[in-house]
matplotlib code that plots the C-alpha trace (Angstrom):
import matplotlib.pyplot as plt

x = [3.3, 1.1, 3.4, 3.1, -1.0, -1.2, 1.0, -1.1, -4.3, -3.3, -2.8, -6.0, -7.5, -5.4, -6.5, -10.2, -10.0, -6.8, -6.3, -4.5, -2.0, 0.9, 1.9, 5.2, 7.7, 8.0, 11.1, 12.5, 12.2, 9.0, 9.4, 7.6, 4.9, 4.8, 1.3, 0.4, -3.0, -5.7, -8.0, -9.7, -10.7, -8.4, -4.6, -2.6, 0.0, 2.7, 4.4, 1.7, 2.5, 5.2, 5.3, 6.6, 9.5, 9.1, 12.0, 15.6, 16.2, 19.3, 19.2, 22.0, 22.8, 22.9, 24.6, 27.6, 27.4, 27.4, 25.1, 23.5, 20.6, 17.2, 16.8, 13.3, 13.4, 14.9, 11.4, 12.2, 9.5, 9.8, 8.2, 8.2, 8.5, 9.3, 11.5, 15.0, 16.3, 15.8, 15.7, 13.3, 13.9, 12.8, 12.6, 13.0, 12.2, 13.6, 11.8, 9.4, 12.1, 12.7, 16.6, 18.1, 19.5, 18.5, 17.9, 17.8, 16.7, 15.9, 12.2, 12.0, 13.2, 9.8, 7.9, 9.0, 10.4, 7.2, 3.8, 1.4, -1.1, -0.7, -1.2, -4.5, -5.5, -5.2, -7.6, -9.8, -10.5, -11.0, -15.3, -15.2, -13.1, -15.1, -18.0, -16.5, -16.3, -12.5, -11.7, -13.7, -10.6, -7.7, -8.8, -10.1, -13.2, -14.8, -14.6, -17.4, -16.5, -18.5, -20.0, -21.2, -23.8, -20.6, -17.4, -15.1, -12.3, -11.5, -7.8, -6.6, -5.0, -2.2, -0.5, 0.0, 3.6, 4.3, 4.9, 3.6, 4.6, 2.2, 3.1, 0.2, -0.5, 0.7, -2.1, -3.8, -7.0, -10.3, -11.4, -14.7, -15.7, -16.9, -20.4, -21.1, -19.7, -17.7, -13.6, -11.8, -10.4, -7.9, -8.5, -11.1, -8.1, -7.7, -11.0, -9.3, -6.4, -3.7, -3.2, -1.9, 0.9, -1.0, -3.0, 0.2, -1.2, -4.5, -2.6, -0.4, -3.9, -5.2, -2.1, -2.9, -6.5, -5.8, -3.6, -6.0, -8.7, -6.6, -5.6, -8.3, -9.6, -6.6, -4.2, -3.6, -3.0, 0.3, -0.8, 1.0, -1.0, -2.3, -1.0, -4.2, -6.7, -5.2, -4.8, -8.3, -9.4, -7.6, -10.0, -13.1, -12.9, -11.2, -13.0, -10.9, -9.5, -8.0, -6.8, -4.9, -3.2, -2.5, -1.0, 1.4, 2.5, 3.2, 5.1, 7.1, 7.8, 8.8, 10.8, 12.4, 11.9, 15.7, 16.5, 13.9, 13.2, 10.6, 13.2, 14.2, 11.5, 12.4, 13.2, 10.0, 8.6, 10.4, 8.8, 5.2, 5.7, 6.3, 3.2, 1.5, 2.8, 2.0, -1.7, -2.1, -0.5, -2.7, -5.9, -4.4, -4.0, -7.8, -7.8, -11.3, -12.0, -11.8, -8.4, -6.3, -2.6, -3.3, -4.0, -0.6, 1.0, -0.1, 0.4, 2.7, 6.1, 6.2, 7.2, 9.1, 7.8, 4.9, 6.2, 5.1, 9.0, 9.6, 8.8, 8.6, 4.9, 4.4, 7.1, 5.2, 1.5, 1.8, 0.7, 2.4, 5.5, 5.2, 6.9, 7.5, 5.9, 6.2, 8.9, 6.7, 3.6, 5.5, 6.3, 2.6, 1.5, 4.1, 3.1, -0.6, 0.6, 1.9, 3.9, 6.0, 6.4, 8.3, 9.9, 13.2, 13.2, 9.3, 9.1, 10.8, 9.7, 6.1, 7.2, 9.2, 7.9, 10.6, 13.4, 16.3, 18.4, 22.0, 23.7, 21.5, 22.1, 20.1, 17.1, 16.2, 17.1, 19.5, 17.2, 15.4, 17.5, 14.9, 15.2, 16.2, 17.9, 16.7, 18.8, 15.6, 15.1, 12.0, 11.7, 15.6, 16.6, 18.8, 19.2, 22.0, 24.2, 24.5, 24.8, 23.9, 20.6, 20.4, 18.4, 20.8, 24.2, 23.8, 26.8, 27.8, 25.0, 21.5, 19.8, 16.9, 17.9, 15.0, 13.8, 11.6, 11.1, 11.9, 9.0, 9.3, 6.9, 3.8, 6.4, 4.7, 3.1, -0.4, -1.9, -5.3, -6.4, -5.3, -7.3, -8.1, -5.1, -1.9, 1.0]
y = [-27.3, -30.5, -32.8, -31.6, -31.5, -35.0, -36.4, -34.9, -35.5, -39.0, -39.0, -37.4, -40.1, -42.8, -41.1, -41.7, -45.4, -46.2, -45.8, -42.7, -44.3, -45.8, -49.6, -49.2, -52.4, -54.9, -53.7, -54.3, -50.5, -48.8, -45.7, -42.7, -41.5, -37.9, -35.9, -32.3, -31.8, -30.1, -29.4, -31.2, -34.0, -34.7, -35.0, -35.9, -38.5, -36.6, -40.1, -39.7, -36.4, -34.4, -30.9, -28.3, -26.3, -22.6, -21.3, -22.9, -25.7, -27.6, -31.5, -34.1, -37.3, -39.7, -41.9, -39.6, -37.3, -34.4, -31.6, -29.4, -26.8, -27.4, -24.2, -22.8, -21.6, -25.1, -26.9, -29.3, -31.4, -33.4, -35.8, -37.1, -40.4, -40.8, -39.6, -40.7, -39.3, -35.6, -35.5, -36.2, -38.9, -37.3, -38.1, -35.8, -34.7, -32.4, -31.2, -34.1, -36.8, -38.6, -38.1, -41.4, -41.4, -41.5, -37.8, -36.2, -32.5, -30.8, -30.5, -26.5, -27.0, -29.1, -26.5, -23.5, -24.7, -26.1, -24.8, -25.8, -23.8, -26.3, -29.0, -27.5, -27.0, -31.0, -31.7, -29.2, -31.3, -34.6, -34.1, -34.2, -37.1, -39.1, -38.3, -39.5, -36.0, -36.1, -39.5, -38.9, -36.8, -38.9, -42.6, -44.5, -46.0, -44.4, -46.7, -47.0, -44.8, -44.9, -41.9, -40.6, -37.9, -36.6, -36.4, -35.5, -38.1, -39.7, -40.1, -43.9, -45.4, -46.7, -50.5, -51.1, -50.2, -47.4, -44.0, -40.8, -36.9, -34.2, -31.2, -28.7, -25.3, -25.5, -25.6, -22.0, -21.6, -22.1, -18.3, -17.3, -13.4, -11.8, -10.7, -7.3, -4.3, -6.3, -6.6, -9.6, -11.4, -9.3, -5.9, -4.6, -2.6, -0.5, 1.3, 3.2, 4.5, 5.1, 1.1, -0.1, -2.4, -5.0, -5.1, -6.0, -9.6, -8.3, -6.9, -9.8, -11.7, -9.0, -9.5, -13.1, -12.7, -10.2, -12.6, -15.4, -13.0, -11.5, -15.3, -17.4, -18.3, -16.5, -19.4, -20.7, -24.7, -24.9, -22.9, -19.5, -16.0, -14.2, -10.2, -8.8, -11.1, -10.7, -6.7, -6.3, -8.2, -6.0, -3.6, -5.9, -7.8, -5.3, -2.4, 0.9, 0.7, -2.4, -1.4, 1.2, -1.5, -3.5, -0.9, 0.2, -3.5, -5.0, -2.0, -1.4, -5.3, -5.4, -2.7, -2.4, -5.8, -6.9, -3.7, -4.0, -5.5, -5.3, -3.1, -0.9, -0.6, 2.9, 2.0, 0.9, 3.9, 5.7, 3.8, 4.3, 8.4, 8.5, 6.4, 8.8, 11.7, 10.8, 10.3, 13.6, 15.2, 13.3, 15.0, 18.0, 18.2, 16.8, 13.4, 12.4, 10.0, 6.8, 7.3, 5.7, 4.6, 1.4, 3.3, 5.1, 1.9, 0.0, 2.9, 1.6, 1.8, 4.0, 0.9, -1.8, -4.2, -4.3, -4.3, -7.2, -8.2, -8.2, -11.2, -9.7, -8.6, -12.6, -12.3, -10.0, -10.8, -14.7, -16.5, -19.7, -17.9, -17.5, -14.4, -12.5, -9.4, -8.0, -5.6, -4.1, -4.3, -2.9, 0.2, 0.2, 0.4, 3.4, 5.4, 5.5, 7.3, 10.8, 10.0, 7.2, 8.9, 12.1, 13.6, 15.1, 17.7, 18.0, 20.4, 18.4, 15.0, 16.1, 16.6, 13.7, 11.8, 9.8, 7.3, 4.9, 2.5, 4.2, 1.5, 2.5, 5.4, 8.6, 8.0, 11.3, 14.4, 16.4, 19.6, 18.9, 21.7, 22.3, 18.5, 18.2, 14.7, 14.3, 13.0, 11.7, 10.6, 9.6, 10.0, 10.6, 7.5, 7.7, 4.3, 5.4, 6.5, 3.3, -0.1, -1.8, -0.7, -2.8, -6.2, -9.1, -8.3, -6.5, -4.8, -1.2, -0.9, -0.8, 1.9, 4.4, 8.0, 10.1, 13.0, 15.9, 18.2, 15.6, 16.9, 20.5, 22.6, 20.1, 17.3, 14.2, 14.4, 13.0, 10.8, 9.6, 6.3, 3.5, 0.7, -2.2, -0.6, -2.4, -2.7]
z = [-18.9, -20.3, -18.6, -15.3, -15.8, -16.9, -14.4, -11.3, -13.4, -13.2, -9.5, -8.8, -10.7, -8.7, -5.4, -6.4, -6.6, -4.7, -0.7, 0.5, 2.1, 0.3, 0.9, 1.3, 1.0, 3.6, 5.9, 9.2, 10.0, 8.6, 6.6, 8.2, 5.7, 5.5, 5.2, 4.7, 6.3, 4.0, 6.4, 10.0, 8.0, 4.6, 4.6, 1.5, 1.1, -0.1, -1.3, -4.1, -5.9, -7.7, -6.3, -8.5, -6.8, -6.8, -4.5, -4.9, -2.6, -1.6, -1.5, -0.8, -3.0, -0.7, -3.3, -3.8, -0.8, -3.5, -2.8, -5.2, -5.6, -7.3, -8.8, -9.4, -12.8, -14.2, -14.0, -11.0, -8.9, -5.9, -4.4, -0.3, -0.4, 3.4, 6.3, 7.6, 10.9, 10.5, 6.5, 4.2, 1.5, -2.1, -5.8, -8.1, -11.7, -13.8, -17.3, -17.0, -16.5, -13.5, -11.5, -10.6, -7.4, -3.9, -2.7, 0.8, 1.8, 5.3, 5.7, 5.6, 2.2, 1.5, 3.6, 1.9, -1.9, -3.1, -4.8, -2.4, -4.4, -7.0, -4.3, -3.6, -6.8, -7.4, -4.1, -5.4, -8.2, -5.9, -6.0, -9.9, -10.1, -7.6, -9.4, -13.0, -14.7, -15.4, -16.2, -19.7, -20.2, -19.1, -19.6, -22.7, -20.4, -17.6, -14.5, -12.3, -8.9, -5.9, -4.7, -1.5, -0.2, 1.7, -1.5, 1.4, 1.5, 4.7, 6.1, 6.0, 9.1, 7.1, 7.4, 10.9, 12.3, 10.0, 11.8, 10.3, 10.2, 9.6, 7.8, 8.9, 7.8, 4.4, 2.0, 1.7, 4.0, 2.2, 1.8, 3.6, 2.7, 6.0, 5.9, 3.7, 5.1, 8.0, 8.3, 7.5, 10.5, 12.5, 10.2, 12.6, 14.7, 11.3, 12.1, 14.9, 15.2, 16.5, 17.2, 20.4, 20.6, 22.1, 18.7, 16.8, 16.7, 15.3, 12.4, 11.5, 11.3, 9.3, 6.5, 6.3, 5.9, 3.3, 1.4, 1.5, 0.4, -2.7, -3.8, -3.4, -6.9, -8.8, -9.5, -12.7, -12.5, -11.4, -8.5, -9.4, -8.6, -11.4, -11.4, -12.8, -11.1, -7.5, -8.2, -9.3, -5.9, -3.8, -4.7, -5.2, -1.8, 0.7, 2.3, 1.7, 5.1, 4.2, 0.8, 2.4, 4.9, 2.0, -0.1, 2.8, 3.9, 0.5, -0.7, 2.1, 2.5, -1.2, -0.9, 2.4, 3.9, 4.2, 6.4, 8.5, 11.8, 14.6, 16.6, 14.2, 11.4, 10.4, 6.9, 6.0, 7.7, 5.5, 2.1, 4.0, 4.4, 0.2, -0.1, 2.4, 1.1, -2.7, -1.8, 0.0, -3.2, -5.8, -3.4, -3.5, -7.6, -7.8, -7.4, -6.1, -3.5, -3.2, -4.1, -1.6, -0.8, -3.1, -5.8, -5.4, -4.9, -8.1, -10.2, -13.3, -13.0, -9.8, -7.2, -8.9, -6.4, -8.7, -12.2, -14.3, -14.5, -10.9, -9.0, -6.0, -5.9, -5.5, -2.7, -1.0, -1.4, -1.7, 1.5, 0.7, 0.9, 5.0, 4.9, 8.6, 8.4, 12.0, 11.0, 8.5, 10.9, 13.5, 10.7, 10.1, 13.7, 14.3, 11.4, 12.8, 15.9, 16.0, 19.2, 17.4, 13.8, 14.2, 11.2, 11.0, 8.9, 9.2, 6.3, 3.8, 5.2, 4.6, 0.6, 0.3, -3.0, -4.6, -3.3, -4.8, -3.9, -3.0, -5.2, -8.7, -11.0, -10.8, -12.7, -12.9, -15.0, -13.9, -14.6, -12.0, -10.1, -7.3, -6.1, -2.7, -1.3, 2.4, 5.4, 7.1, 10.9, 12.3, 16.5, 16.0, 14.7, 11.3, 10.2, 7.8, 10.5, 12.4, 10.9, 14.1, 13.2, 10.0, 10.3, 9.0, 7.0, 4.0, 3.5, 2.8, 0.6, -0.1, 1.8, 0.1, -1.3, -0.3, -2.4, -2.4, -5.4, -8.2, -10.4, -9.3, -7.1, -7.7, -5.9, -7.8, -11.1, -10.5, -12.7, -13.2, -11.6, -13.3, -11.5, -13.9, -16.0, -14.6, -17.2]

ax = plt.figure().add_subplot(projection="3d")
ax.plot(x, y, z, "-o")
ax.set_aspect("equal")
plt.show()
């Protein structure tokens, strides 16, 4: 960990006193320099920075012709040194040591495989670097660094003849909180339900706004989200309507996304139905407002997506994952409209409180003899009866079995709110 911080700190110091553009060796055919846009005024030359790999990616060794995977847990970092045809040329470090060879990878691997949050952390320190505040920590002597009234670095034009490519939209947005009492951008459509189909884009925008809000300022030095801080931010930064929406969207994404599409969102709707029922059951048993769906979702050891030892909560919440939420958003939109969420069998579906994957062993004691396994449908659709309704190729297993009465007549045993006590 210290090696990564030191290497990137030295890079920051270099940026403060050197041009952004890396001067390549002269050649008949100039390389294409790859940039990431930080904001409208500043871009980052990716040839000057090793970035941690957080999603496993495939690379090609151009010297041997062999393909290999850089697996996220193995402490890989990559640096984009240029573009060759449709591939990116990269340098690779493993455990802080450079790997020999010339490597190529698909641009999509760079967009989706590396930790852009770490890049933002580095760039956010530029003001301190330019003021000389960090040099004391990494240099024997503090050089004189010119400063300007405006400390925003400006992009460099690069040497004549060089070609450039920009990776836009990768650095997470800077969070600007809404005015007091106002919704985050796009979330205003939550105020009136049912939500019309033409407002689906607003809901997608709302997801993005919420992700930015709850992740802002809640990353460590390597750009990874802090679980406790993110969970607390859901309550401190979001309006109640946004909290409930986040509870529905992120839970359903983590628990069912691989079986969901915009055309067939039923599996996500079943997960949301359990959340909705559990909230009602908790209120019936004496839970006090502002208890809502987010409280249900984050109740410890209830929805495995949020378990501390499960990476799915990051996959569901982190805006850097660039997930497609269209199927989950459609599931939520239909849930708000009684005409699009007609459940059968109605009496049982209003009391379902548990589910499990069909390929997992039964986690509940056989003494729950009042338990009923429900064969659900919504608007006449039972996705279990027709494999064509599945999104992607997932094989014969993977659906959730849905139950009522797991806990006897109370259906679900409510425990006090655990806000701030996530395990």
